[in-house]
N, C-alpha and C positions, 0 to 999 in steps of 0.2 A: 504494499500500499504506499502511496506517496506521503511524504512528510511535509506538512505545511508549517513553515517556520514562524515562530513568534506567537502562535495562538495559545500556547501554554501560559505565557505572560498575561494575555488578556483574561484567561480564566482566573488567574490570581487576583488581578485588579477588581474583577467583578465580585469575587469572594470577599475581598477586602471591604468593598462598599457595603456588602451585606453585614459583615461583622461590625463595621463602624456604626451602621444604622441601628443594629440591635444594642450595641454598647450605649448609645445615646439614650435609648428607651430604658435600659437598665438603670442608668443614673437618674433619669427623670422619675422612675418609679420609687426611688429612694429619696426623692426630694432634693437632689443635687442639680442645681442650675448650671448648665454648660452651654457652650457656644451653639448658636442656632443656624449655623451655615447650612445652605441647602445640600451640600455634599454629604451631610449626616442623615439625610432623609432619602437616600437614593437606593435603598435595598430593593425595592420593587423594580426599579429600572435595571438594576444589576441582574436580577433574576430573569427579566425579559431579554436582556442581552444573552444570558446563558441559553435561553430557549432558541433565540435566533442562531447562535453559534451551533447549537445541537442540530437544528434542522439543516444548516449549511453543511456541516461535516458529515452527517449521516448520508445525505443525498450525494454529496461529492464523492465520497468513498464507495458508496453503493454503485453509482454509475460507473466508476472506475473498475469495479469488480465485474460488472456486466460487460464492459468493453474488453477486459482481459480474459475473462473466463467464459463469456457467452451467456451467463445466467447469474441471478442473484441467489446466493446460498442462504436460505431462510434459517436453516438449522444453525449454521455458523453464527448468523446475526443474533439470534435469540440466546444462544449459549454464551456468546461473548458479552452480551448485555447483562446476563445473569451473573457471570463471574466478576464483572466490573462493579455492578450496582448493588446486588443483593447482599453480599457479606457485610459491608459497612452499614447499609440501611438497616438490616435486621439487628445488628449489634446496637445501633443507636435506638431502635425501638425497644430492645430489651433494657438498655440502660435507662431510657426515658421512663418506662413504666415502673421499673424498680425504684428509681430515684424519686420521681414526682408522685407516683401512686402509693409509695410505701415508706421509704427512708426519710425523706424530708418532712412529710406530714407527721411522722412519729417523733422527729427530732425538734421541729419548730412548732408542733401542735397547731397546725393550720392546713387546710386543704389547698392543693395546688391545681387540681383538675376539676372541671365542672361535670365530669362523667366518671363512672366507675371503670375499673380496669376491664371487667367483663363486657361493658358496653363499648368501650373504645378500642380495645385490642383487636377484635376481628377486622375493623376497618383498616387498621395499620398493617395487619398481616396480609391482607389482600390488596395492598397498594391503593387504598382509598383514603389516605390521610387528609386530602383536600375536602372530603365530605365532613370530617370532624371540624376542620377549620371553618367550613361554611356554616356549620350548625352552632358553633360556640365562638364567643369573642376571643381575640388573641390572648387576653390576659388569663383566660381559663384553659388554655392549651399549653402555655409555657414553652419550654424548649422543644417540645414535639411539633411546634408550629412549623419549624423550618423544613420538616419532611414533606410538606404539601407539594412542593415543586418536584420532588422525586416521584411522587405519585402521578403528577401530570405527565412527566417524562414517560413513565411506564405505560400510561394510558395511550400516549401517542405511539409507542412502539407496537401496540396491538394492531394498528392498521397501516403502519409504515411500509411493511413488505408489499401490501396491496398497492400502495402509492408508487413504489419503485417499479412494480410490474406494469402498471398503467403508463408510467413515464417511458419505460423501455419499449412498450408496444405502440404508443401513439407517435404520429409524425409531427405533432405540434405540442411538445411537452410544456413549452412556456405558456401557450394558450390555456392548456389544461390547468396548470398550476395557478395561473392568473385568475381563472374563473373560480377555482376552489378557494383561493385566498380571499377574493372579493366577497364571495358568498358567505364564507365563515365569518369574516370580519364584520359583515353587515349584521348577521345573526347575533354575534357577540355584543356589538355596541347597541343594538336594539334592546337586548336583554339588560345590558349595563344601565340603560336609561329607563328601565322599568316598563317597557312596552308589553312584555309577556307577563302573564299572571302565573308565575312559577313558584310563588311563595318565598318566604325569607330564605330558607335553606337552599331551595332550588336555584334561586337567583344568584345567591352567593357561590354555590357550587359551579355554576356555569361561568361565573366571573373568574374562577380559578383556572379554567380551561383555556389558557392563552395560546391555543394552537395556531392562531394567525401569525404569531411571531415565528413559530417553527416553519409554517408554510412559506413565510417570507424568506427565511433562510434557505429553504428548499428551492424557491424560485431563483434566487441569486446564484445558487450552486449550479443549477441547470443553465442559467444565462452565461455563467463563466465557462462551463464545460463546452457548451454548444457554440458560443459566440465570443470567444476569448478576445478576438481582435476588436470587436465592438466595445467590450468592457475596458480594454486598454486605452481606447480612444476617449471613453467617457471618464476614466480614472487614470490619466497619464502618469507614468512613472517619474514624477517630478516632486521637488520639495514643496512647491505651492499646493499640490494636491494634499499632501500630508498636513500642511499647515491648516488648510481649510477644514479637513476632517477632524483634526485635533481641536480646532476652535469650536466646531459644532458640538463635539462631545463635551467640551468644557462648558458650553451653554447648558447642556442637559444636566451636567453634574453640579454646577455651581450657581445656577440661576433657576428661577421659577418661570417657565415659559407659559404665557397665558393663552393656551390653546385648548379647545375641547378635546376630551380624551379620544374621540373618534378620529381626530386629525393627528393628535400628538402620538398615539400608539403606532399607526402605520408609518408615520414620518420617522420616528426613532428606530423602528424595525429596519427600514430601508437604510438609514444612516449606519446602524450597527453592521449590516451586511456589507455595505461599501467599505467600512473601516476594516472588517475582517479580510476582505479580498485584498485591500491595499497593504495590509500588514504582512501577508505571506508572499505577495507577488512583487512588491517594490524591491528593486535591487539594492537601494540604499535607504535606510530608515533614519529619520531625525532622532527617534527614540530607539535605543537598543533593546527591542523586545525579545531578541533571540539570544540574549546573554545567558550565561550559565545560571546565575542566581535566580533570575525571573523564570527561567525554564524549570528549575527545580521547584520553586514555589508554586508554579502552575501545576506541576505533576502531583503535588499534595493538596491542591485546591479543593478537591472533593472532601478530604478530611477537614480542612479549615472550615468549609461550609457546614459540615455535619457536626463537628465537635464544639464549636465556639458557644452555642447556646447552653450546653451542659457545663462547660468550664466556667461560664459566667456566674454560675451559682456559687462557686468557690469564693469569688470576689464579693458577691452580694451577701453571703453568709458572714464572711469576714467583716464586712462593713457593719452588719447588725451586731455581731458579737464582740468586735474589737474596736473600741473608740478611736484609737490612733489611726487605724486603717481608714475609717470613714473621714477622719480629719484630713488625711492625705489626699484622698480622692475628691473631697469637697473643695480643698484649696487648689489642687492641681488635677482637674478632670482628665487632662491628657495622659496622666499616669495610668488611669484605668484603661484607656484605649491601648496604650503601649503594653501594659502588663497582660491584658487579655490576648492581644495579638501574639506576643512572645510565647506564652504558654500554649496557645492554640497551635502555632507553627511547630512547636516542640512535640506536642502530642500527635499532630497530623503526620509529622515525619516518622515517629515511632510506628504509628499505625500503618503507614505506607510501606515501611521497611520490613516489619515483622508480621504484619497481618494481611494487608491488601496484596502484597507482592506474591504471597502464596497462591492466590487465585489468579493474579495477573500472569504468572508463569504458566499456569494451566491454560489461560486464554491464548497466549502466544503459541504454546504447543498445539492447541486445537486449530488455530489459524493455519499453522504450517502443515499439520496433518491433513486438514481438509483441502488446502490448496494443492498438496502433493498427490 
């Protein structure tokens, strides 16, 4: 499979925005006032970037496989997704329910979940955590909240092979994807604005299914694969292109753009896709996204995303039980951000090295065996 340079770094920066956004909420929940920069509110945008990147990479690599092998290997696709996603996901589900459903309530004498373990666990076991998030407020889901996006990814995988088959069969894959993306985005934003009478939980659940970001990633992957020359003319390999894309991303991260969600969502999805293409295709980058440190951080970004909500409880319990710790984080809120990032990177590194890599080696072997 081709290696698209620099994309691991983008994964890390997206995971970092999620961590920073949650850290701000942690401090606010404990009455610590901290900076109100817009970059501290961009967790949702970062997850939407993840979705766009996922759709792009899955489609790009799947079409590459079809070109080289003549068919899309569905068995290999699902087994590789299982080996990459499931072990860490189920570990975090186990840790989450033991910690939030049992240990912390016993230690702090308060409930952390609005649902019982018997009620919530089946939804998480069958990759429907976004249903629980839809049914209960964020504050009553706790660290398990972050798992909603993994559920959305898994739900997208259910029909992705059918999409690849359709793209491989049709003579107009861009038209097909354009129609699918437009229809789904229309349905999504009509539901978002309360047009359909789907009830509180139903409306919220559909709002978690941000498949239009994934479809946008798919669209740009096909566009790049089928019309690379056109894309290179639209996104010329020049410093000015990178400056414009970086400036637009900075607007998203650091400012509040006054656009309706039905315009803001598709516009940012297209921007993310263009930035992804420019990152791996530009011969010279203004920002060194392909350096060793960022590549390593990107390789453990799944662990950073999954572990940081749980590790934040260590800091919050310390703030409640140890006055000097609360005084430190109250006086210097950035210490909370830095400390949470440092311990999360450490734990994610250990997880990747000693736990996830066991399954990743199986994934590589499976890929080689299947291809051979």
